[in-house]
TIRO-2110 file (N, C-alpha, C; in Angstrom, 1 decimal):
// TIRO-2110
-22.2, -12.2, 43.8, N, 1, A
-20.8, -12.3, 44.1, CA, 1, A
-20.4, -13.7, 44.4, C, 1, A
-19.2, -13.9, 44.1, N, 2, A
-18.6, -15.3, 44.3, CA, 2, A
-18.3, -15.4, 45.8, C, 2, A
-18.1, -16.7, 46.2, N, 3, A
-17.8, -17.0, 47.6, CA, 3, A
-16.3, -16.5, 47.9, C, 3, A
-15.5, -16.6, 46.9, N, 4, A
-14.1, -16.2, 47.1, CA, 4, A
-13.9, -14.7, 47.5, C, 4, A
-14.8, -13.8, 46.9, N, 5, A
-14.7, -12.4, 47.3, CA, 5, A
-15.4, -12.1, 48.6, C, 5, A
-16.3, -12.9, 49.0, N, 6, A
-17.1, -12.7, 50.2, CA, 6, A
-16.3, -12.9, 51.5, C, 6, A
-15.3, -13.8, 51.4, N, 7, A
-14.6, -14.2, 52.6, CA, 7, A
-13.7, -13.0, 53.2, C, 7, A
-13.0, -12.2, 52.3, N, 8, A
-12.2, -11.2, 52.9, CA, 8, A
-13.0, -9.9, 53.2, C, 8, A
-14.3, -9.8, 52.9, N, 9, A
-15.1, -8.7, 53.1, CA, 9, A
-15.7, -8.7, 54.5, C, 9, A
-16.0, -7.5, 55.0, N, 10, A
-16.7, -7.4, 56.3, CA, 10, A
-18.2, -7.6, 55.9, C, 10, A
-19.0, -7.5, 56.9, N, 11, A
-20.5, -7.7, 56.7, CA, 11, A
-21.1, -6.6, 55.9, C, 11, A
-20.7, -5.4, 56.0, N, 12, A
-21.3, -4.3, 55.2, CA, 12, A
-20.7, -4.1, 53.8, C, 12, A
-19.5, -4.6, 53.6, N, 13, A
-18.9, -4.4, 52.3, CA, 13, A
-19.6, -5.0, 51.1, C, 13, A
-20.2, -6.2, 51.2, N, 14, A
-20.9, -6.7, 50.1, CA, 14, A
-22.1, -5.8, 49.7, C, 14, A
-22.7, -5.2, 50.6, N, 15, A
-23.8, -4.3, 50.2, CA, 15, A
-23.3, -3.1, 49.4, C, 15, A
-22.1, -2.6, 49.8, N, 16, A
-21.5, -1.5, 49.1, CA, 16, A
-21.1, -1.9, 47.7, C, 16, A
-20.6, -3.1, 47.5, N, 17, A
-20.2, -3.6, 46.2, CA, 17, A
-21.4, -3.8, 45.3, C, 17, A
-22.5, -4.3, 45.8, N, 18, A
-23.7, -4.5, 45.0, CA, 18, A
-24.3, -3.2, 44.7, C, 18, A
-24.3, -2.2, 45.6, N, 19, A
-24.8, -0.9, 45.3, CA, 19, A
-24.0, -0.2, 44.3, C, 19, A
-22.7, -0.4, 44.3, N, 20, A
-21.9, 0.2, 43.3, CA, 20, A
-22.1, -0.3, 41.9, C, 20, A
-22.3, -1.6, 41.8, N, 21, A
-22.6, -2.3, 40.5, CA, 21, A
-24.0, -1.9, 40.0, C, 21, A
-25.0, -1.7, 40.9, N, 22, A
-26.3, -1.4, 40.4, CA, 22, A
-26.6, 0.1, 40.2, C, 22, A
-25.7, 0.9, 40.5, N, 23, A
-25.9, 2.4, 40.4, CA, 23, A
-26.2, 2.9, 39.0, C, 23, A
-25.6, 2.3, 37.9, N, 24, A
-25.9, 2.8, 36.6, CA, 24, A
-27.3, 2.4, 36.1, C, 24, A
-27.9, 1.4, 36.7, N, 25, A
-29.2, 0.8, 36.2, CA, 25, A
-30.3, 1.8, 36.2, C, 25, A
-30.6, 2.5, 37.3, N, 26, A
-31.8, 3.5, 37.2, CA, 26, A
-31.6, 4.6, 36.2, C, 26, A
-30.4, 5.1, 36.0, N, 27, A
-30.2, 6.2, 35.0, CA, 27, A
-30.1, 5.7, 33.6, C, 27, A
-30.1, 4.4, 33.4, N, 28, A
-30.1, 3.8, 32.1, CA, 28, A
-28.9, 4.1, 31.2, C, 28, A
-27.7, 4.3, 31.9, N, 29, A
-26.5, 4.7, 31.2, CA, 29, A
-26.1, 3.6, 30.2, C, 29, A
-26.2, 2.4, 30.5, N, 30, A
-25.8, 1.3, 29.6, CA, 30, A
-26.7, 1.3, 28.4, C, 30, A
-28.0, 1.4, 28.6, N, 31, A
-29.0, 1.4, 27.5, CA, 31, A
-28.7, 2.6, 26.5, C, 31, A
-28.5, 3.7, 27.1, N, 32, A
-28.3, 4.9, 26.2, CA, 32, A
-27.0, 4.8, 25.5, C, 32, A
-25.9, 4.3, 26.1, N, 33, A
-24.7, 4.1, 25.4, CA, 33, A
-24.8, 3.1, 24.3, C, 33, A
-25.5, 2.0, 24.6, N, 34, A
-25.7, 1.0, 23.5, CA, 34, A
-26.5, 1.5, 22.3, C, 34, A
-27.5, 2.2, 22.6, N, 35, A
-28.3, 2.8, 21.5, CA, 35, A
-27.5, 3.8, 20.7, C, 35, A
-26.7, 4.6, 21.4, N, 36, A
-25.9, 5.6, 20.7, CA, 36, A
-24.7, 5.0, 19.9, C, 36, A
-24.3, 3.9, 20.4, N, 37, A
-23.1, 3.3, 19.7, CA, 37, A
-23.5, 2.4, 18.5, C, 37, A
-24.8, 2.0, 18.4, N, 38, A
-25.2, 1.1, 17.3, CA, 38, A
-25.0, 1.8, 15.9, C, 38, A
-25.5, 3.1, 15.8, N, 39, A
-25.3, 3.8, 14.5, CA, 39, A
-23.8, 3.9, 14.2, C, 39, A
-22.9, 4.1, 15.2, N, 40, A
-21.5, 4.2, 14.9, CA, 40, A
-21.0, 2.8, 14.3, C, 40, A
-21.5, 1.7, 14.8, N, 41, A
-21.1, 0.4, 14.3, CA, 41, A
-21.5, 0.3, 12.8, C, 41, A
-22.7, 0.7, 12.5, N, 42, A
-23.3, 0.6, 11.2, CA, 42, A
-22.4, 1.5, 10.2, C, 42, A
-22.1, 2.7, 10.7, N, 43, A
-21.3, 3.6, 9.8, CA, 43, A
-19.9, 3.0, 9.6, C, 43, A
-19.4, 2.4, 10.7, N, 44, A
-18.1, 1.8, 10.5, CA, 44, A
-18.1, 0.7, 9.5, C, 44, A
-19.2, -0.1, 9.5, N, 45, A
-19.3, -1.1, 8.4, CA, 45, A
-19.3, -0.5, 7.0, C, 45, A
-20.0, 0.6, 6.9, N, 46, A
-20.1, 1.3, 5.6, CA, 46, A
-18.7, 1.8, 5.2, C, 46, A
-17.9, 2.3, 6.2, N, 47, A
-16.6, 2.7, 5.9, CA, 47, A
-15.7, 1.6, 5.4, C, 47, A
-15.8, 0.4, 6.1, N, 48, A
-15.1, -0.8, 5.7, CA, 48, A
-15.4, -1.2, 4.2, C, 48, A
-16.7, -1.1, 3.9, N, 49, A
-17.2, -1.4, 2.5, CA, 49, A
-16.6, -0.4, 1.6, C, 49, A
-16.6, 0.9, 1.9, N, 50, A
-16.0, 1.9, 1.0, CA, 50, A
-14.5, 1.7, 0.8, C, 50, A
-13.8, 1.2, 1.9, N, 51, A
-12.4, 1.0, 1.8, CA, 51, A
-12.1, -0.2, 0.8, C, 51, A
-12.9, -1.2, 0.9, N, 52, A
-12.7, -2.3, 0.0, CA, 52, A
-13.0, -2.0, -1.4, C, 52, A
-14.1, -1.2, -1.6, N, 53, A
-14.4, -0.7, -2.9, CA, 53, A
-13.4, 0.2, -3.5, C, 53, A
-12.7, 0.9, -2.7, N, 54, A
-11.6, 1.8, -3.1, CA, 54, A
-10.4, 0.9, -3.5, C, 54, A
-10.2, -0.1, -2.7, N, 55, A
-9.0, -1.0, -3.0, CA, 55, A
-9.2, -1.8, -4.2, C, 55, A
-10.4, -2.4, -4.4, N, 56, A
-10.6, -3.3, -5.5, CA, 56, A
-11.3, -2.7, -6.7, C, 56, A
-11.9, -1.5, -6.6, N, 57, A
-12.7, -1.0, -7.7, CA, 57, A
-12.5, 0.5, -7.8, C, 57, A
-11.3, 1.0, -7.7, N, 58, A
-11.0, 2.4, -7.7, CA, 58, A
-11.5, 3.2, -8.9, C, 58, A
-12.4, 4.1, -8.7, N, 59, A
-12.9, 4.9, -9.8, CA, 59, A
-13.9, 4.3, -10.7, C, 59, A
-14.4, 3.1, -10.4, N, 60, A
-15.4, 2.5, -11.3, CA, 60, A
-16.8, 2.8, -11.0, C, 60, A
-17.1, 3.2, -9.8, N, 61, A
-18.4, 3.5, -9.4, CA, 61, A
-18.8, 5.0, -9.6, C, 61, A
-20.0, 5.3, -9.1, N, 62, A
-20.4, 6.7, -9.3, CA, 62, A
-19.7, 7.7, -8.4, C, 62, A
-19.0, 7.2, -7.4, N, 63, A
-18.3, 8.1, -6.5, CA, 63, A
-16.9, 8.4, -7.0, C, 63, A
-16.2, 7.4, -7.6, N, 64, A
-14.8, 7.7, -8.1, CA, 64, A
-13.9, 7.7, -6.9, C, 64, A
-12.6, 8.1, -7.2, N, 65, A
-11.6, 8.1, -6.1, CA, 65, A
-11.8, 9.2, -5.1, C, 65, A
-12.1, 10.4, -5.6, N, 66, A
-12.3, 11.6, -4.7, CA, 66, A
-13.6, 11.4, -3.8, C, 66, A
-14.6, 10.9, -4.5, N, 67, A
-15.9, 10.8, -3.8, CA, 67, A
-15.8, 9.7, -2.7, C, 67, A
-15.1, 8.6, -3.0, N, 68, A
-14.9, 7.5, -2.1, CA, 68, A
-14.1, 8.0, -0.9, C, 68, A
-13.0, 8.7, -1.1, N, 69, A
-12.2, 9.2, 0.0, CA, 69, A
-13.0, 10.2, 0.8, C, 69, A
-13.7, 11.0, 0.2, N, 70, A
-14.6, 12.0, 0.9, CA, 70, A
-15.6, 11.3, 1.8, C, 70, A
-16.3, 10.3, 1.2, N, 71, A
-17.3, 9.6, 1.9, CA, 71, A
-16.7, 8.8, 3.1, C, 71, A
-15.5, 8.2, 2.9, N, 72, A
-14.9, 7.5, 4.0, CA, 72, A
-14.5, 8.5, 5.1, C, 72, A
-14.1, 9.7, 4.8, N, 73, A
-13.7, 10.7, 5.8, CA, 73, A
-15.0, 11.1, 6.6, C, 73, A
-16.0, 11.5, 5.9, N, 74, A
-17.2, 11.9, 6.5, CA, 74, A
-17.9, 10.8, 7.3, C, 74, A
-17.9, 9.6, 6.8, N, 75, A
-18.5, 8.5, 7.6, CA, 75, A
-17.7, 8.2, 8.8, C, 75, A
-16.4, 8.3, 8.8, N, 76, A
-15.6, 8.1, 10.0, CA, 76, A
-15.9, 9.1, 11.0, C, 76, A
-16.0, 10.4, 10.6, N, 77, A
-16.3, 11.4, 11.6, CA, 77, A
-17.7, 11.2, 12.1, C, 77, A
-18.7, 10.8, 11.3, N, 78, A
-20.0, 10.6, 11.7, CA, 78, A
-20.1, 9.4, 12.7, C, 78, A
-19.2, 8.4, 12.5, N, 79, A
-19.2, 7.3, 13.4, CA, 79, A
-18.6, 7.7, 14.8, C, 79, A
-17.8, 8.7, 14.8, N, 80, A
-17.2, 9.1, 16.1, CA, 80, A
-18.1, 9.9, 16.9, C, 80, A
-19.0, 10.6, 16.3, N, 81, A
-19.9, 11.5, 17.1, CA, 81, A
-20.7, 10.8, 18.1, C, 81, A
-21.5, 9.8, 17.8, N, 82, A
-22.3, 9.1, 18.8, CA, 82, A
-21.4, 8.5, 20.0, C, 82, A
-20.3, 8.0, 19.6, N, 83, A
-19.4, 7.5, 20.7, CA, 83, A
-18.9, 8.5, 21.6, C, 83, A
-18.6, 9.7, 21.1, N, 84, A
-18.2, 10.8, 21.9, CA, 84, A
-19.3, 11.3, 22.8, C, 84, A
-20.5, 11.3, 22.2, N, 85, A
-21.7, 11.8, 22.9, CA, 85, A
-22.0, 10.9, 24.1, C, 85, A
-21.9, 9.6, 23.9, N, 86, A
-22.2, 8.6, 24.9, CA, 86, A
-21.1, 8.6, 26.0, C, 86, A
-19.9, 8.9, 25.6, N, 87, A
-18.8, 8.9, 26.6, CA, 87, A
-18.9, 10.0, 27.6, C, 87, A
-19.6, 11.0, 27.3, N, 88, A
-19.7, 12.1, 28.3, CA, 88, A
-20.9, 12.0, 29.2, C, 88, A
-21.6, 10.8, 29.1, N, 89, A
-22.8, 10.6, 29.9, CA, 89, A
-22.4, 10.3, 31.4, C, 89, A
-23.4, 10.5, 32.2, N, 90, A
-23.2, 10.2, 33.6, CA, 90, A
-24.1, 11.0, 34.5, C, 90, A
-24.3, 10.6, 35.7, N, 91, A
-25.2, 11.3, 36.6, CA, 91, A
-24.6, 12.7, 36.9, C, 91, A
-25.5, 13.7, 36.8, N, 92, A
-25.1, 15.0, 37.1, CA, 92, A
-25.7, 15.5, 38.4, C, 92, A
END
């Protein structure tokens, strides 16, 4: 904690602030959220690649227009699932 925040606090309040900040550490909430979000980032990158391939090479690949649009839709939904799963985490 900085000195600026310590001055207006009473003697017990800094302990409460530190306890509040350290509470997610034992349950590994941040670690789980980071691991769950990484595949979403990779899938989002794939969706970006598909969007550019649709924009600059429409129908030239094995997917074609319909396949590219379908793959973009499915990949977007797949990228959303890990984020939604990690958003509902918390101590129970």
